[in-house]
C-alpha positions as CSV (number, residue, x, y, z in Angstrom):
1,M,-96.8,57.6,-1.3
2,K,-95.9,57.6,2.3
3,V,-93.2,55.0,1.6
4,I,-91.7,57.3,-1.0
5,A,-91.9,60.2,1.4
6,A,-90.1,58.1,4.1
7,Y,-87.4,57.3,1.5
8,L,-86.9,60.9,0.6
9,L,-86.8,61.9,4.3
10,A,-84.1,59.4,4.9
11,Q,-82.2,60.7,1.9
12,L,-82.5,64.3,3.2
13,G,-81.3,63.2,6.5
14,G,-78.0,62.0,4.9
15,N,-78.7,58.3,4.5
16,T,-77.8,57.8,0.9
17,N,-78.9,54.1,0.9
18,P,-82.0,53.7,3.2
19,S,-82.9,50.2,4.2
20,A,-86.3,48.7,4.9
21,D,-85.6,49.1,8.6
22,D,-84.8,52.8,8.1
23,L,-88.1,53.3,6.3
24,R,-90.1,51.4,9.0
25,K,-88.5,53.6,11.7
26,I,-89.6,56.7,9.9
27,L,-93.1,55.4,9.3
28,N,-93.5,54.2,12.9
29,S,-92.3,57.6,14.2
30,V,-95.4,59.3,12.6
31,G,-97.8,56.4,13.4
32,A,-98.3,55.4,9.7
33,E,-99.3,51.9,8.7
34,I,-96.5,49.9,7.2
35,D,-97.0,48.0,3.9
36,E,-94.0,45.7,3.6
37,S,-94.7,44.9,-0.1
38,K,-94.6,48.6,-1.0
39,I,-91.3,49.1,0.9
40,E,-89.7,46.1,-0.8
41,L,-91.0,47.3,-4.2
42,L,-89.7,50.8,-3.8
43,L,-86.3,49.6,-2.6
44,S,-86.0,47.2,-5.5
45,Q,-86.8,49.9,-8.0
46,V,-84.4,52.6,-6.6
47,K,-81.5,50.2,-5.9
48,G,-78.3,51.6,-7.4
49,K,-80.0,54.8,-8.7
50,D,-79.2,58.4,-7.8
51,I,-82.0,60.2,-6.1
52,T,-81.5,63.4,-8.1
53,E,-81.7,61.5,-11.4
54,L,-84.9,59.8,-10.2
55,I,-86.5,63.1,-9.3
56,A,-85.5,64.7,-12.6
57,A,-87.0,61.8,-14.5
58,G,-90.2,62.0,-12.5
59,K,-90.5,65.7,-13.2
60,Q,-90.1,65.0,-16.9
61,Q,-92.8,62.4,-16.8
62,L,-95.1,64.6,-14.8
63,A,-94.7,67.4,-17.2
64,S,-95.4,65.3,-20.3
65,T,-98.4,63.7,-18.6
66,S,-99.8,67.2,-17.7
67,M,-99.4,68.5,-21.2
68,A,-101.1,65.5,-22.7
69,F,-104.0,65.7,-20.2
70,G,-104.4,69.5,-20.8
71,C,-104.6,69.1,-24.6
72,G,-106.9,66.1,-24.5
73,A,-109.3,67.7,-22.0
74,A,-109.9,70.8,-24.1
75,S,-110.8,68.8,-27.2
76,S,-113.1,66.4,-25.6
77,K,-114.9,68.8,-23.3
78,K,-118.7,68.5,-23.3
79,E,-121.1,71.2,-22.6
80,E,-122.4,71.1,-19.1
81,K,-126.0,71.5,-18.2
82,K,-126.9,74.1,-15.8
83,V,-129.2,73.2,-12.9
84,E,-131.2,75.9,-11.5
85,V,-131.5,75.9,-7.7
86,K,-134.5,77.5,-6.3
87,E,-133.7,79.5,-3.3
88,E,-135.9,79.0,-0.3
89,S,-137.3,81.9,1.4
90,D,-138.6,82.3,5.0
91,E,-142.0,83.2,3.7
92,E,-142.5,79.7,2.3
93,D,-141.5,78.1,5.5
94,F,-143.7,80.1,7.8
95,N,-146.3,81.5,5.4
96,F,-145.6,85.1,6.6
97,S,-142.9,87.7,6.3
98,L,-141.1,89.0,9.3
99,F,-141.2,92.5,7.9
100,D,-145.0,92.9,7.1
């Protein structure tokens, strides 16, 4: 997720084609660990694609996933058991009441 955030920050900063070095600089600036494989994977997947189209496609997928989860969760919901929690009183701890 932090690699994606670094990519988006670079884009917002005006860099329309961020490189691996650009992402490393951003991640280093905030002290984040750098995972080279994730940087390379992200850059290979977004190469030649417009960021606004990627965001729009992501929103669409998120919306459809949310709808599917919402419908499925309601139909498979099981009844939860209630657990009674006995409240402790000071009387039990000290064998006397402060207001006697």
